[in-house]
C-alpha positions, 0 to 999 in steps of 0.5 A: 518477463513479468509475473502477475498475480492477485494474492490474498491478504486476508479478509475483509475483518482484518481491515477495520474501517478508518484504519490502516494495516501493515502486512507482508504479502507472501511471495509467489511465482517469482514475486517476492514478499511484499511489504504493504499497507493496507487502507479501509477509508469508508469501505474502500480498500487501497494498498501502498507500498510500506515504504516512504519514498523518501527515505526508505522508512516504514510508511505504515507507522504514521499517521492517516487523515482523511485520504493522506497518509503521513510518514512518522519519520520525516513528515512526508505526506502521501494521497493514498489513492495516487501515491503522489507526494502532497508537500513536494508533488514536483520533487519527491517520487510517489509511493507505490500503489496497487490494484486491490478488490475484494473477491468472496470477502478476502482481500486481495491485491495485484502484484507484479514482478519484472525479471530482467 
């Protein structure tokens, strides 16, 4: 069974332009709390899982340059929109990306939980 939901992350003002912000979405409807990185790039919002697929470190501790986010711990770089690993695209998994929208000034992320 798959559970899906749009989850409020906060008002647009919580996510300043050209910055990234680490948040934890509240769990609900069978979806656990989820550590996320919200990025505001020129007014467009992107949401990534706050976990580097390479070694599990918090990706949000890294630095953003243009449309990439680089993990502070091992230097792996990921494309913000696609999650694809820039350094080793054929060898490393992409970081999970999430659909995001703004409704009535609130940034929302689309989360799902697949239950066995």
